[in-house]
N, C-alpha and C positions, 0 to 999 in steps of 0.2 A: 395507587395508593389506595391501604383497607379504611372503607366504611363500618362504622355499628351503629343499628338500629335501636336508635331507641321506642319501647312500645308506652303511650302513653298512655293507653284505652283500660290500662291496670295498672297498678301499685304493686309492685309484691310486698308480700311481706317475710323478709327476711332474718331469720333464726339468728342468735348469739353467736359470734365467731369464737373458737376457743381456741386456743394455742398450747402447743405441745412444745416447750423446753428439756429436749431429751440430754439426759447427763453426757460431759466428757469421757466418761472412764464409766470401768464398772464400779466402782466406790459414789455409793449413792450415800447424800450423806439425810440425818435426820429433817424431819418437815420442817422445823424450828428451827435450823440455821441459818442463815444467809448465805445466799448461793443457790438453795435450795430449789429443783426446776422447777416451773410451774405446768403440772399436770394435764393429761385431757381428763374433764369430768364435767356431765352435761351440769352439773346444779355450781360450777365456779365460774364469779365472774372477774374475769381479769379486766386490769386496768394498769396501762403505762402514763405514770408523769415525771415532772421537771419540779424541781425546788429552786426558790431565787434570791436570795437574802435583799437589805435591801438597800443593796449600791445592785441589783438585778444582776449579781453575780450569777452560775451559777453552783449548790450544791451537790456536791453527788457522795458525803461518805456518811449517810445515814444508817442506821439502825434500824432495823424494823417496829425494836420496842419505841423509836420516837414516830413514829404513828398515830393517829388517832382516825377511825372511820368511822362512819354509819350512812345507814340506807332509810330514806325516808322518815330522819330522825333517832332510828336503833341503832344502836351500837353496834358493828358487826366485827367480827376478831378475823385477823390476815393469816392466814394459812400456807401461804405463799409466800417469798417475799426472796429476790436477787438485785443485783445492782449490778450488770454487766451490761460493757456499752457497745458491743460487736453484736448483737442479737438479727438478724438476717431484717432485711426490713423492706418495702413493698412500697416503693411512689408513685406518684400522680400528679402531672406536673399539665397543671392545666392553665394555658395561655390563653388572653385575649386578642382579636385582634380582630375585634366592630374599628368602627369608623374613628370614636375620642382612642385610639393606641395607634393610628394607623404612620404617629411619627417616634414611636416604641420599639416597636417589632423588631428593627434591626440590631435594637442595643437591651433587648429579650432573647433575641435568639444567640448569642455570642455568651452572655451570662450563664446559659443553659447549657449551655457544652461545656461550660465550666464544671458548673454545677455537675455533671454525670459524670464527666470526666475521674474528679474526684471525690465523692460522695459513695459509688457505688464499689462496697468490695466485693468477694468470693461469692457471696450467696446472695448477694441483694440484685432487685429485681426494678426496673420501671417502666413505666407510658407515658403516651406523653398524646394530650385532646389540643386541639385547640377552640377557640368559642366566639362567633360573632354572631351575626345572622340567623345561626345553626352551627351547630358542635361538628367537631369531626373527630374520627381517632388517627391519629396519624404511625402512632408505632403503639404495636399491641404491649405485651408483656414482654420483656429482654432483661438479660444481664450487661446485652452486647451496647458499652458507650454509644459505638460504631455505626449500628442499628438508630442508636437516639440520636445522631447527630444525625444520621439521612433526614426523620423524621424532621429535624428542628430547620431543613432546610427544604421543607415543606411550611413551613409555617409563611402567610400570607395574610392580606386585608381580606378580611370579610363583613362587607359592611351591607349584604343585598344578593337578592338571586341572581346568576350569572349565570344558568341554565337549568336544564329537566334535574341533574341528577345533584343538585347545590349542599344537600347535606340532609344529614336523616330527622333528623329534627325537622317539621316543617313550620315555618311561619308563614302561612299562605295571607294572613293579616295584617302581619307584620313585615312589611317587605324590609325595615328596615334595622336592627338593634343587637342590641347582646345576650343571649341567652345562658347568664349563669348559672343559674339556678335546676337550670333544664342539666348542665355541663356539670354540676357538680354528685344530679341526681343519677344520672348517666356512668359519673365513675366511681358511688359510692353501690349504688345495685348492679349493673350488670359484670363490673368489674372486682371489685376489693369484695364485695359480700365473698366469690369464689375462694378468697387466700384467707392464709391461715398466719400466723406472727405478727408482727407492729407494722401497723398501714398509714398512713402519712398520705394528706392531698393538700399539695403546694399552688395556689393560685395567686396569680399575676394577671394585675387587676386593676381597676377604678373601681371596683365597687357596685356599677354600675348597671341594672337588668333592666331591657325592654325585651319588651318580648316573648319571656318566656310562659310554657304553656303548664309548668309544675313554680309551686310559689317556693319562700326561702323559707318555710316549715317544711317540707318535702324534702329539699335541700337536705338542711340538717338530718334531720328522720333517716335519709339516704346512706348519711355516714357515719351515725351513730349504728343505727344497726349492724354498717358494713364493719362499729370496732375502727371506726380509721380517727384521724386527727386531722383535723385541718388548719394551715398555717397560711392566715392571709398577706400576700404583698402588696401592698396599694403604693401602685404608679399611676399617678393624672397627670394628665396634659393639661396643666392649668389655661392654658390657650385656646382649649377647644374647650370650655365651658365661659370662659369668659371673664374679666376683669372682679365679678360677681359669682363665681361657678354657676351662675343660673342652672336652678334643675337640676347640680348634682347634691345626692344623698348617698351617697354607695359607699363611706368611710363608715358609718355606724352598721351597717349589710356585712360589709366584709368584718370587721371587730367582733361583733353578735355571735357570726358564723364561728368564728374558729374560737371564741371561749365557751359555745356550748359543745363542742365537741373537744377541750381538754387542748384545742391550740394556741395560737398568738399572735398578732396582729405587728406588722410592721410595714415602714415608711419608706418610700425612696424620694431620699432628700436632696440637700448639700453635704452634708455633713453621714446619709448612710448610703453607699450606693447599692446597686445590688449584686454587686458580686456579697459586700461586707454582706447581707446581707441572708445571701446565700451562706456566707461562712456558718451564720450564726444556727442558721435551721440543722446545718449537718452537727453543729455542737451539741445544741439542743437534744437532733434525735440519738447521739451517743453516750448521754447521760443519765437516761430515763432510770428509775424505777417500776421493776416492775411485782405488781403488786395483785395475789388474786382471794379471792375471798369465798366462801357460803353461805349464801344468803339466809338470814332469819327464819324470812319469807318466804317458799317455797312454792309458792304459786307460779305457774306460768300463764299468767291471764292476757299477757301483753301489752299490760300498762304498764307508764314510762315510770320509772325508779328513782329516785336524787339521790346524789350520792355528795359525800361533805367528808371532802380528805383535807387533814391539814396536820401539823408538826404539833410536838412538844413546843418548839420554838415559836412561839407567839410570832417576829416579825419576819418568820420565813413565808413564799407563798408557796402554795401547793398549785401545780399546774397539772387541773384535767381535766379530763370529760365531768357533764354536769349529770350525768344521769346513762341508764339506759333502760333497753325494752326487755321484759321478761317473757320471751317470746317461747313454744310448749317443742320440743327436743322435737327434732326432725324424726321422724318415722323413718 
């Protein structure tokens, strides 16, 4: 089993990862046309978004002219725009195996196996991390459903140290816990920051963090700097927390992490199974708009820039990350 060590002594600054969508033939369209490729440009900010109507259905037939974009309150011009559903994906599945999830792990394993088998297309890749008292890379990036299936077979309860090599994230002062924030940071900073294209972190957890060395802000920032969307799947064993859910606050945490990065929170309940939620996430990831723009503020000062993207149809809701970090260009 492969372990990936997360260094907590320094937080690396990750430059904004830019996307290149190659034209499919030698006939390139003008940049103003729908379907024009988003090109490599160190000054281009790339956004992936989905649009929902009042009934929460996906809206996939909008034109570039139907989007309104601003950064820190200043209107921006959309330079590149495409409505493709089969752009390559890099997916990180992070599964909570702490004590509070003990009764759910087998269900999580089966649903994740079906998800990988159905969602991964020819150019898509994925990786698998489990987290409990520490975080562990069960399968590095691969396009093989078989290898991911093998990684899922190693999902097991991790509610405390079981030996000298129990995991890469030390929790000496917290012998039992759920290092949710550390695991998200690991996925964003150590893995997804090195990838290009569309990237997503899918979290299966009750959202309760106990014992992380890093904060929720650190985790969100790592995902944002890696240009990655977080989809939160709230899966709670209510019996673990008792009838009054004493000490439980995970739902609001997971909701904030998802919304800050342009994702969405889903909840497993009687009407919505884990399999159904995986299907919804797959549909969203295949129904994204890709938008690129050159900011009018060209300073690369590392500050966070707020993004506001909406449509000319007011009742539509645009699901997109809240902003980005204007990092200096790599040397």
